[in-house]
N, CA, C and O atoms as a GROMACS GRO file, in nm:
protein
  300
    1MET      N    1   0.081  -0.118   0.000
    1MET     CA    2   0.000   0.000   0.000
    1MET      C    3   0.086   0.126   0.000
    1MET      O    4   0.050   0.226  -0.062
    2GLU      N    5   0.199   0.122   0.069
    2GLU     CA    6   0.286   0.240   0.070
    2GLU      C    7   0.339   0.271  -0.069
    2GLU      O    8   0.350   0.387  -0.108
    3GLU      N    9   0.371   0.166  -0.144
    3GLU     CA   10   0.419   0.187  -0.280
    3GLU      C   11   0.309   0.248  -0.368
    3GLU      O   12   0.336   0.336  -0.449
    4LEU      N   13   0.186   0.200  -0.350
    4LEU     CA   14   0.074   0.254  -0.426
    4LEU      C   15   0.051   0.401  -0.389
    4LEU      O   16   0.027   0.484  -0.476
    5GLN      N   17   0.058   0.432  -0.262
    5GLN     CA   18   0.041   0.571  -0.218
    5GLN      C   19   0.151   0.662  -0.273
    5GLN      O   20   0.124   0.775  -0.312
    6ALA      N   21   0.273   0.612  -0.278
    6ALA     CA   22   0.383   0.691  -0.332
    6ALA      C   23   0.362   0.719  -0.482
    6ALA      O   24   0.384   0.830  -0.529
    7VAL      N   25   0.320   0.617  -0.555
    7VAL     CA   26   0.295   0.635  -0.698
    7VAL      C   27   0.178   0.730  -0.719
    7VAL      O   28   0.181   0.814  -0.809
    8ASP      N   29   0.074   0.719  -0.637
    8ASP     CA   30  -0.039   0.812  -0.647
    8ASP      C   31   0.006   0.956  -0.624
    8ASP      O   32  -0.039   1.048  -0.692
    9PHE      N   33   0.096   0.976  -0.527
    9PHE     CA   34   0.149   1.110  -0.500
    9PHE      C   35   0.220   1.166  -0.624
    9PHE      O   36   0.199   1.280  -0.662
   10VAL      N   37   0.304   1.084  -0.684
   10VAL     CA   38   0.377   1.126  -0.804
   10VAL      C   39   0.278   1.162  -0.915
   10VAL      O   40   0.295   1.262  -0.984
   11LEU      N   41   0.175   1.081  -0.932
   11LEU     CA   42   0.076   1.107  -1.038
   11LEU      C   43   0.001   1.238  -1.013
   11LEU      O   44  -0.027   1.312  -1.108
   12VAL      N   45  -0.033   1.266  -0.888
   12VAL     CA   46  -0.100   1.392  -0.857
   12VAL      C   47  -0.008   1.510  -0.889
   12VAL      O   48  -0.050   1.609  -0.950
   13GLU      N   49   0.117   1.500  -0.847
   13GLU     CA   50   0.212   1.609  -0.872
   13GLU      C   51   0.236   1.629  -1.022
   13GLU      O   52   0.241   1.742  -1.070
   14LEU      N   53   0.250   1.519  -1.095
   14LEU     CA   54   0.269   1.531  -1.240
   14LEU      C   55   0.145   1.590  -1.307
   14LEU      O   56   0.156   1.666  -1.403
   15THR      N   57   0.027   1.555  -1.258
   15THR     CA   58  -0.097   1.611  -1.313
   15THR      C   59  -0.098   1.762  -1.294
   15THR      O   60  -0.130   1.837  -1.386
   16LEU      N   61  -0.065   1.807  -1.174
   16LEU     CA   62  -0.061   1.951  -1.148
   16LEU      C   63   0.041   2.021  -1.236
   16LEU      O   64   0.014   2.128  -1.291
   17TYR      N   65   0.158   1.961  -1.251
   17TYR     CA   66   0.262   2.019  -1.336
   17TYR      C   67   0.215   2.026  -1.481
   17TYR      O   68   0.232   2.128  -1.548
   18LEU      N   69   0.155   1.916  -1.528
   18LEU     CA   70   0.112   1.912  -1.669
   18LEU      C   71  -0.004   2.006  -1.697
   18LEU      O   72  -0.025   2.046  -1.812
   19ASP      N   73  -0.080   2.042  -1.594
   19ASP     CA   74  -0.186   2.142  -1.614
   19ASP      C   75  -0.127   2.276  -1.658
   19ASP      O   76  -0.193   2.352  -1.728
   20THR      N   77  -0.004   2.304  -1.617
   20THR     CA   78   0.059   2.431  -1.654
   20THR      C   79   0.169   2.415  -1.758
   20THR      O   80   0.219   2.514  -1.812
   21HIS      N   81   0.207   2.291  -1.787
   21HIS     CA   82   0.311   2.262  -1.886
   21HIS      C   83   0.266   2.148  -1.978
   21HIS      O   84   0.331   2.043  -1.982
   22PRO      N   85   0.157   2.168  -2.051
   22PRO     CA   86   0.097   2.058  -2.128
   22PRO      C   87   0.182   2.007  -2.244
   22PRO      O   88   0.152   1.902  -2.300
   23GLN      N   89   0.287   2.078  -2.282
   23GLN     CA   90   0.371   2.034  -2.394
   23GLN      C   91   0.498   1.962  -2.349
   23GLN      O   92   0.581   1.926  -2.432
   24ASP      N   93   0.515   1.941  -2.219
   24ASP     CA   94   0.637   1.880  -2.166
   24ASP      C   95   0.632   1.728  -2.192
   24ASP      O   96   0.572   1.653  -2.116
   25GLN      N   97   0.697   1.688  -2.298
   25GLN     CA   98   0.693   1.548  -2.341
   25GLN      C   99   0.754   1.454  -2.236
   25GLN      O  100   0.706   1.343  -2.216
   26SER      N  101   0.860   1.498  -2.171
   26SER     CA  102   0.925   1.416  -2.069
   26SER      C  103   0.830   1.391  -1.952
   26SER      O  104   0.821   1.278  -1.901
   27ALA      N  105   0.759   1.494  -1.909
   27ALA     CA  106   0.664   1.479  -1.798
   27ALA      C  107   0.548   1.388  -1.837
   27ALA      O  108   0.500   1.310  -1.756
   28ILE      N  109   0.504   1.398  -1.961
   28ILE     CA  110   0.397   1.310  -2.010
   28ILE      C  111   0.445   1.164  -2.009
   28ILE      O  112   0.370   1.074  -1.971
   29GLN      N  113   0.567   1.142  -2.052
   29GLN     CA  114   0.623   1.007  -2.050
   29GLN      C  115   0.632   0.954  -1.906
   29GLN      O  116   0.601   0.838  -1.880
   30GLN      N  117   0.675   1.039  -1.815
   30GLN     CA  118   0.682   1.000  -1.674
   30GLN      C  119   0.543   0.967  -1.621
   30GLN      O  120   0.524   0.868  -1.550
   31PHE      N  121   0.446   1.050  -1.655
   31PHE     CA  122   0.308   1.026  -1.611
   31PHE      C  123   0.260   0.891  -1.660
   31PHE      O  124   0.204   0.812  -1.583
   32ASN      N  125   0.280   0.864  -1.788
   32ASN     CA  126   0.236   0.736  -1.845
   32ASN      C  127   0.308   0.617  -1.781
   32ASN      O  128   0.247   0.513  -1.759
   33GLN      N  129   0.435   0.634  -1.753
   33GLN     CA  130   0.513   0.528  -1.688
   33GLN      C  131   0.456   0.498  -1.548
   33GLN      O  132   0.437   0.382  -1.512
   34PHE      N  133   0.430   0.603  -1.470
   34PHE     CA  134   0.377   0.584  -1.336
   34PHE      C  135   0.233   0.534  -1.338
   34PHE      O  136   0.192   0.458  -1.250
   35ALA      N  137   0.156   0.575  -1.439
   35ALA     CA  138   0.019   0.524  -1.452
   35ALA      C  139   0.021   0.373  -1.478
   35ALA      O  140  -0.060   0.299  -1.422
   36LYS      N  141   0.113   0.329  -1.561
   36LYS     CA  142   0.128   0.186  -1.588
   36LYS      C  143   0.174   0.112  -1.462
   36LYS      O  144   0.122   0.005  -1.429
   37GLN      N  145   0.269   0.171  -1.391
   37GLN     CA  146   0.319   0.111  -1.268
   37GLN      C  147   0.206   0.101  -1.164
   37GLN      O  148   0.194   0.000  -1.094
   38ARG      N  149   0.123   0.205  -1.156
   38ARG     CA  150   0.010   0.204  -1.061
   38ARG      C  151  -0.085   0.090  -1.092
   38ARG      O  152  -0.132   0.021  -1.002
   39LYS      N  153  -0.114   0.072  -1.219
   39LYS     CA  154  -0.205  -0.034  -1.259
   39LYS      C  155  -0.151  -0.171  -1.216
   39LYS      O  156  -0.227  -0.256  -1.169
   40GLN      N  157  -0.022  -0.192  -1.233
   40GLN     CA  158   0.040  -0.319  -1.195
   40GLN      C  159   0.037  -0.340  -1.044
   40GLN      O  160   0.006  -0.449  -0.997
   41ILE      N  161   0.068  -0.236  -0.968
   41ILE     CA  162   0.066  -0.246  -0.823
   41ILE      C  163  -0.075  -0.273  -0.774
   41ILE      O  164  -0.097  -0.360  -0.688
   42LYS      N  165  -0.171  -0.200  -0.828
   42LYS     CA  166  -0.311  -0.218  -0.788
   42LYS      C  167  -0.357  -0.359  -0.817
   42LYS      O  168  -0.424  -0.421  -0.734
   43ARG      N  169  -0.323  -0.410  -0.933
   43ARG     CA  170  -0.363  -0.546  -0.972
   43ARG      C  171  -0.304  -0.648  -0.874
   43ARG      O  172  -0.372  -0.743  -0.835
   44ALA      N  173  -0.179  -0.630  -0.835
   44ALA     CA  174  -0.114  -0.722  -0.742
   44ALA      C  175  -0.180  -0.718  -0.604
   44ALA      O  176  -0.204  -0.822  -0.544
   45ILE      N  177  -0.210  -0.598  -0.556
   45ILE     CA  178  -0.274  -0.586  -0.424
   45ILE      C  179  -0.413  -0.648  -0.428
   45ILE      O  180  -0.451  -0.721  -0.337
   46GLU      N  181  -0.489  -0.618  -0.533
   46GLU     CA  182  -0.626  -0.669  -0.541
   46GLU      C  183  -0.630  -0.821  -0.558
   46GLU      O  184  -0.723  -0.886  -0.510
   47SER      N  185  -0.532  -0.877  -0.623
   47SER     CA  186  -0.531  -1.022  -0.639
   47SER      C  187  -0.505  -1.091  -0.505
   47SER      O  188  -0.546  -1.206  -0.485
   48LYS      N  189  -0.439  -1.022  -0.415
   48LYS     CA  190  -0.408  -1.080  -0.284
   48LYS      C  191  -0.513  -1.046  -0.179
   48LYS      O  192  -0.547  -1.130  -0.096
   49TYR      N  193  -0.565  -0.922  -0.180
   49TYR     CA  194  -0.652  -0.873  -0.073
   49TYR      C  195  -0.794  -0.841  -0.115
   49TYR      O  196  -0.881  -0.823  -0.029
   50GLY      N  197  -0.821  -0.833  -0.244
   50GLY     CA  198  -0.954  -0.795  -0.290
   50GLY      C  199  -0.957  -0.651  -0.337
   50GLY      O  200  -0.854  -0.583  -0.336
   51PRO      N  201  -1.074  -0.604  -0.379
   51PRO     CA  202  -1.086  -0.471  -0.441
   51PRO      C  203  -1.050  -0.356  -0.347
   51PRO      O  204  -1.082  -0.358  -0.228
   52LEU      N  205  -0.984  -0.256  -0.404
   52LEU     CA  206  -0.946  -0.136  -0.330
   52LEU      C  207  -1.054  -0.029  -0.338
   52LEU      O  208  -1.072   0.049  -0.244
   53GLN      N  209  -1.125  -0.023  -0.448
   53GLN     CA  210  -1.226   0.080  -0.469
   53GLN      C  211  -1.353   0.015  -0.522
   53GLN      O  212  -1.352  -0.097  -0.573
   54GLN      N  213  -1.462   0.088  -0.509
   54GLN     CA  214  -1.588   0.040  -0.561
   54GLN      C  215  -1.633   0.130  -0.675
   54GLN      O  216  -1.555   0.212  -0.723
   55TYR      N  217  -1.755   0.115  -0.717
   55TYR     CA  218  -1.814   0.197  -0.823
   55TYR      C  219  -1.748   0.176  -0.957
   55TYR      O  220  -1.726   0.271  -1.033
   56GLY      N  221  -1.715   0.051  -0.987
   56GLY     CA  222  -1.663   0.017  -1.119
   56GLY      C  223  -1.514   0.034  -1.136
   56GLY      O  224  -1.462   0.008  -1.244
   57ASN      N  225  -1.443   0.075  -1.033
   57ASN     CA  226  -1.299   0.088  -1.043
   57ASN      C  227  -1.226  -0.042  -1.017
   57ASN      O  228  -1.108  -0.055  -1.048
   58SER      N  229  -1.296  -0.139  -0.960
   58SER     CA  230  -1.240  -0.269  -0.931
   58SER      C  231  -1.345  -0.374  -0.962
   58SER      O  232  -1.465  -0.348  -0.955
   59TYR      N  233  -1.300  -0.493  -0.996
   59TYR     CA  234  -1.391  -0.603  -1.024
   59TYR      C  235  -1.426  -0.674  -0.895
   59TYR      O  236  -1.352  -0.669  -0.798
   60SER      N  237  -1.540  -0.740  -0.896
   60SER     CA  238  -1.583  -0.818  -0.781
   60SER      C  239  -1.579  -0.966  -0.815
   60SER      O  240  -1.605  -1.006  -0.928
   61GLY      N  241  -1.547  -1.045  -0.715
   61GLY     CA  242  -1.554  -1.189  -0.731
   61GLY      C  243  -1.698  -1.236  -0.713
   61GLY      O  244  -1.789  -1.156  -0.693
   62MET      N  245  -1.716  -1.367  -0.722
   62MET     CA  246  -1.849  -1.425  -0.703
   62MET      C  247  -1.845  -1.509  -0.578
   62MET      O  248  -1.760  -1.599  -0.573
   63PRO      N  249  -1.926  -1.491  -0.479
   63PRO     CA  250  -2.031  -1.390  -0.470
   63PRO      C  251  -1.971  -1.250  -0.446
   63PRO      O  252  -1.850  -1.234  -0.428
   64TRP      N  253  -2.059  -1.151  -0.447
   64TRP     CA  254  -2.020  -1.013  -0.422
   64TRP      C  255  -1.926  -1.007  -0.304
   64TRP      O  256  -1.963  -1.052  -0.195
   65ASN      N  257  -1.806  -0.953  -0.321
   65ASN     CA  258  -1.706  -0.960  -0.214
   65ASN      C  259  -1.651  -0.826  -0.169
   65ASN      O  260  -1.544  -0.819  -0.109
   66TRP      N  261  -1.723  -0.720  -0.196
   66TRP     CA  262  -1.672  -0.588  -0.160
   66TRP      C  263  -1.652  -0.575  -0.009
   66TRP      O  264  -1.559  -0.508   0.035
   67SER      N  265  -1.738  -0.636   0.069
   67SER     CA  266  -1.730  -0.618   0.213
   67SER      C  267  -1.631  -0.713   0.281
   67SER      O  268  -1.610  -0.703   0.402
   68ASP      N  269  -1.571  -0.804   0.205
   68ASP     CA  270  -1.472  -0.894   0.263
   68ASP      C  271  -1.346  -0.817   0.299
   68ASP      O  272  -1.302  -0.730   0.224
   69GLY      N  273  -1.290  -0.849   0.414
   69GLY     CA  274  -1.167  -0.782   0.457
   69GLY      C  275  -1.045  -0.846   0.397
   69GLY      O  276  -1.056  -0.949   0.331
   70PRO      N  277  -0.930  -0.789   0.419
   70PRO     CA  278  -0.912  -0.667   0.495
   70PRO      C  279  -0.945  -0.544   0.411
   70PRO      O  280  -0.937  -0.548   0.288
   71TRP      N  281  -0.980  -0.436   0.478
   71TRP     CA  282  -1.006  -0.310   0.410
   71TRP      C  283  -0.872  -0.250   0.369
   71TRP      O  284  -0.771  -0.280   0.431
   72PRO      N  285  -0.870  -0.164   0.267
   72PRO     CA  286  -0.742  -0.108   0.219
   72PRO      C  287  -0.657  -0.046   0.330
   72PRO      O  288  -0.534  -0.058   0.326
   73TRP      N  289  -0.717   0.020   0.427
   73TRP     CA  290  -0.640   0.084   0.532
   73TRP      C  291  -0.590  -0.015   0.637
   73TRP      O  292  -0.515   0.022   0.728
   74GLN      N  293  -0.632  -0.141   0.625
   74GLN     CA  294  -0.586  -0.244   0.717
   74GLN      C  295  -0.465  -0.321   0.662
   74GLN      O  296  -0.410  -0.406   0.733
   75LEU      N  297  -0.424  -0.293   0.540
   75LEU     CA  298  -0.312  -0.365   0.481
   75LEU      C  299  -0.180  -0.320   0.540
   75LEU      O  300  -0.075  -0.370   0.501
   0.00000   0.00000   0.00000
């Protein structure tokens, strides 16, 4: 979870930077790299602990397993 939080922080900062520097190709490449890394980290966490988010951001197993623990803040 700490790695996911760190990548999320980088993505937020790059988003803010790109809002004012939309032509910075290097920053766009970094953003895309971290977005890909985030997807991989999220997939690994969810495969071990279950969905991190609801409302279509994560898939559910059968039966509905959103309420199964541990919760993301318990990892």
